[in-house]
N, C-alpha and C positions, 0 to 999 in steps of 0.2 A: 364552636367554633367561634362564630359570628360574636358571641357573647365574650370573650375570651379576647378578641381583637378589638372589641368596642373597649373594652375595660383599659386595653393597652391604651389605647388613643387617648382617653379621657387622662389617664394617669401621665403621660407625655404632655400633656395640654397643663395640667396641675404645675406639673413641676416647671415649666416654664413661667407660667404665671408667679410662682414663688420666688424663683429665680431675679424676674423682674422688680417683682415689689419690692427686694431686699435690697437692691441695687437702687433703687430710689429713695428709699426710707432711711437705710443703715449708712450706706456707703456717701451717697450724697450728704448726709448730714455731717459726717466724720469729715469730710473734704472741707466744707463749712466751716467746722471749729476750729481746723488746722489755719487755715486763713487769718481768720478773727484773734485767734489768741496768740499763735508762736510768733517772737519778737523776729524782727527784720535782722538776717544776719548780721554779723560786724563786718565781715569779709567778702567784698562785693567783688562779682567776675573783673578778671581784667580789659576790660571796653574801652575803646577811646575814651569815652565820657571819664572813665577814672583813670587813664593818665592824665587828662585836663586837670586834674587836682593837685598834681606833685610839684605845688607853687614852690618848695623849699628845693626842688632837685637844682644843682648846678650848673650855669646855661656858660658856657664858654664861647660861644658864639662874639659876642659883642669886644669881651677881651682879645680874643684873636685877631677880630678887625681892628681894633685899634693899635695893635702890637708888630703884625707882621713885614706892614711895609716899614718899618722901624729896623729892622734885625736883617743884617747883610752878610753875604759872604765874602771871607777872607783869605785871600792867597798869597803867600809867602814865597817872593820867587827871586833866587839867587842867579846871578849873573857872571859867569867866567868865560876863558876863553880854551879851545881847544888847539894843542899846539899842532902845527902841519909839516914842522920839521926841525931839527936840533937847533937852527937859528931862532926859533921862536922859544923856545927855551930861556936863552941868552936874553935876547932884546924885547921880551914882550910879545905881541902879535898874535895871531892865529884868528880861526873864526869863534865868533862870540857865540855861546851858549847860553840859554836860559832854562834853567832848571827850577821845577816848582818842588820847594822844601817842605810846605807844609800846607793845609787848607784847614781854616774853622771859621767860627761866626763873628759879629762884634753889634753892637747896638748905637745906633744914631743915638745922641745925646742930645742934641740942638739944633735949630732949623739951618744953621750953617753950617753944617757939616762935621762937627766932633764927632767921634767912633772911640767908643771905648770896648777893648777884648783883650782877651789874655795874653801876658808876656812870652809865653812858651810857644803861640800860634804864630807870631811875628819876629822870634828870636833870630839874629842872626841873617833877616832879610836884608837885599840889597834893592828891591823893590816888592810895595806891598800893593793888590790889585782888589779892586774894594767892585762885588755886582750887587746892585740892589734887587729889589724883589721883582722889578720891572723889566730886570735883567741889562740895565745900564749900567756900564761899566767905568770906574775911574780909579785913577793912579791917585795912592794916599800917601801922606810925609807922615812919618813918626814925631811924634811932638814931646813926647818925651816916654819914660820909662820905669816900672818901678820892680825889678825882679823880684826882691824879695816878697813881694806882694801880688805876683802873678798878674801885675796889671800894664798895660799900655794904652797910649793915648793917642790917637791917628786924627789924620785931618782931611777930607777932600774937599774940593773947590766946589762953591754953587750957594744956592740959598733954598728955602722954602722945602727942605728936605722935611720928611716925615720922621717924627723923633719921639721917642721915650724920656720926659725929666723922668730924674726920681725919686721913687716912693718914699717913704718910712719903714724900713727894715724891722725897727723897735718894734712896729706894733702888730707885726707878722706874730699868727699863734701856731703851736703844735695843732694838726691837726686840719689846719685852712687849706682850703684846694689852692693849688697853684696851675700854673702852664709853662712848660718848657719850649722857648722856639728858636730854633737853629736851624743848621744843616748837616745833619749826621750822614755820614757816607756819601758826600755830596752832593745830597737830595736837598734841593733849596727850599727855604719855608715850610719847614716840618714842625707840627705843632703836637707836643704830648700833654698829658694830664695826668696829676699826682697829687699828693698830699704834702705838707711841711712834716718832713717825720721827727727832726729835732733841731735845735738852734745850738748856737757854741759849739759847735763839734770842731775840737782840735786835731789834725792830722799830721803836724810837723814839729810837734814840740822837743820830739828826741833830736831833730837837728839843730834843735835851739832857734828855731823861729813858729813863733808861737801865731795862730792864726784863730778865727773865731766864723765857721762855716754854717750857713743855713743847709740841713740834710733834707733831701726830699725823694721821695720813689718815682717821680717822674721821669720817663725814660731817656736817657741820655748817653749819646754813643761818640764815637770819633767823628769830629766836626761838629758837635756841639761846643767844644769848648768856647767861651767868649761870648755865648749867645745870652739870651733874656730869661730871667724867670721871673712871671709876672702874675699878679692875684687875679681874682675873677672880675675887678674893675678896670684891669688893663694897668694897674702901675706899675714900674718897674722896681722890682722888690730883691734882685739878687742877680748877679752875672756866674752863670753856668761855670764850672772851673776843672772841676776835677770826679772820679767814679772810683770807687773801690771794688777791683774786680781781678781774678786770677786769669781771666782768658782775655783781658783788654775788653770785654764787650759789657753791657750794663747788666747786670743782676739784682736790681733792685736797690743802690743805696747809689745818690748823688748829690754833688755839694757844689753850693754857690755860694761867692761872697757878697754880704749884706751890702744892700743897695749905700747906706749910710756911709760903711766902709771906703766904698767904691767912689762916691763921690767926693770924700774928705781928699783921696789920693786924687783924683782929676781937678781938684781945685788946688792943689798943691804944685801940683807939675805945671798947671799952667801959669800960676802967680810966681813960682820959685824954682821953677826948674827941677823941683825933687820934693820928697815925701819929707815933712818935717815932721817928728815922732815926739808926740807928747808924754809922760809918765809921771805916774804918783810919787815912783820913788821907794817902793817898796819890794822887797822881795820874799819866799815863802812857798809852801806846799798848799795843794787844796787837798781839801776836810775828807776824809771818808770813816767808815765805822772803825778799820782797823789803826789809822792814823789818831783817831781820836781816843782811842784805848792807849794808845804810845803815849799820848803826850797828857792823858790822864783827866781829860774834857767832856763834857757831854754832849756839844755837837759835833754832829758830821758831816755839815754842809756848810761853805762858807771858804773864805780863803786865810790861810794862818800866815800872820806877818812873822819871819824870823830875822830880818834885819831891814834896816832902816839906810838909807843912803844918806851919805852927809851932805848937808845944805838941800836937801831937797824939799819940794812942796810937803811930804808928808811928814817931815822931820820938825819942819817949821811949824804945823798944824797938830803937832803934840802927838802923831803915831808912834806906837812904841814895839816893840819883839813882843811875840805873845798875844796882841789885837786880833778878831777876827772879824773880817770884813763881812759884812752882810749885804747891805746895798749900797751903790753909789746911782747920785739922782735917786730915780725911779725904778732902776734895772737892779734884780735881787740876785746877786754873787753866791752861786754854788760851787763854781769853780774858777780857775785863772782864766780860761776862756771866757767865762763872761765878763771878768774886769778887763781883759784886755781887747775883746772885740767892741765894747762901748768905750775906753779908752780912746783906740785908736781911731774913733771918730771926731776928737778934739784936736786942738791946736794947742800949742805950747802959749803959756797965759792965762789960758782958762781956766774957770774955778768951778769945782764938783763938789757937792753935800756927801760925806762918805758917813756911813752908818755904821756902827763896830761893835763889837762884844768885847768888856773888859771885864775880870772876873764875874762873868754872867750878869753884868748889868749893861743895855743897851746905851750908847753913847753915841753922838754923830760930831762931825766938825768939819770945816770947809776947807778945802786944800787947794791951792795954785799949782796946775801941771806946769811943769817944766820941760824943757827941750830935752830928749835921750842925746846924754853927751856918750855917745857911741857911735862907731861907723861901721857897716859890713863889708868889705873887699869880698864881694861876691864872685869874682873872677879867682880867688884860691881858696874862697872858703874859709877867713878868718875876720873875728871880730877886734875889735880896736878900740882902746877908751884913751882918755889925757893920761899921761903920766905926771905924776906929782915930783916937787922938788928932790924927797927923800928918795925916790923911784929912779929920778935920773942921778942922782949922786952915787946909789947903790950899783950900779952898773958903769958909772965913769964916765957918762953921757952927758953931753952939752945939751943936748934935743933929743925928741922920739916920743913915740906913742907905746902905748903896751898893749899887749895880745891878753885880750883879757877871755875869750874862747875860742876856741878851732871846732868849725862846723864841717870840714871835711873830712871822712873818714881815708882819704888818702896821707892826710899829714897826721905826725905824731903829736898827740893832744900834750902827753908830760913834756916833750922837748919844746913846747913851743910856748905853751900859756904862761904869762909872767914875763916873759922876755921882753926887748923892745923892738921895732922897725925904725930905724934911724932915718933911711931915704928910702926914695921909690923913683924909679926912673931918673936917679944919677939927683933927685932934688929934696932938700933937706925937708924932714916934717919936724914941727914943732907942736902940731895939735891936730886932734881929727879933721878940722876944718881943713887943712891943707892935704890931708890925705883925701877928702872928697874932691878937693878942688883939681888934683894930679889924676886922681881917677876918670873925673868927668872929661878932663883934654884926652884923654886916649881913647883912639880908635879900637874898635871891636879887633881888627886884625893885628893890631901894635901887642906885642909880648910885654910881661909887667916885670922889671928889674927891681929887686928887692933886698934890703940888706938888712938881715937882724942881727941884734947885738945879745949874744947869751952871757955875757960878762964883761967884765973891764978891759981884758984882752983876748976878746973871741968876737971878732966881727966877719961875719959872711954873706956874701953876695949871690942871691939864686935869680934864675930866668925863669917865670911862667909864660908859657905861651898856651 
């Protein structure tokens, strides 16, 4: 028995010695082998030192700090009177009431207090109230309005305001990081981030009004209208204007007026009191695969010229029907909104270089832009042009302007397009300059009295309220 126990003890000791030896000789050597010969993993653990190496990650702090004090809260206030008796209805009087019609955002664009916002934010306002990021409140004056472009220019008294100068929206690239700054849901100084999703988006061409928006996925909601779209340098590259949504809330698409277009509108409002629109003098259609097939041409991008306006810069420069505009200066033209977006930054009399395809060969010419000989009567949704001597003779009229397009769905385009307007508010009109002058003299509350001439013996007068 003792012998058996002795053998068992010896066996256990021998086993322990064997395990210890294996561990020291084999496993230790193997560990050293792995450490010496395996390459360092390419993916590092997400430690603090790893995050510090993300040098290319966007930093929005500086851009937000540069911009946030220049973005203001805009309150649209109307003043009316509540009648206290029947006599008040006849003789005026009554208790004065102030009602908030709407709220939005604005951007201070100069140290002396000029502010740009959307026209729909302040439309119909009796008073406009501005609140800065430091909660100071100012009464604002409406300096000028451009309803067609949804831009209004305001002014508050003071100096040394924080402001954002206009940046160059032509240099903006798809995929670039941007910030939207405004007052959504009446929450002041809100900053959201996104990227530029597309450029030269046109939302209103069906109504005869062509725009060229920057599209972004930065969250924009009610109250953001008129706020700033800035890049990561804090440059003002757009004025936030619209969203596309069935619910009225942001769902991933928002649109901004490019800064170059907004700057031109502001400069015109300050200098002329209205927007002076320059045109090439061409009409046509956007090219795509289907249109190219119908026209039997190879190009599926560009603007196809279908007609040239008489005495326009395009006619004088030699452009003809069938030309395909590819570039204007350094701007690539893929569709009409690319063309209008760039031309709308120019003034009548300026010259641009137009590159175009004719019979498969690339050509270029210099075109002098002319002033658009057209005026939109936004109150009733009509576009008018100057009438020629032959057109006046056709209608048996001594004066008048021709209705070139009906923009309002409430009006019958078939009955109105091509006929004349001879008087507005009991004043004879001989040209679109007369129309513009009369409309400018009218107050927002005043009705519009218009006399139409559909034939030699058919004159009708209507009052639009």
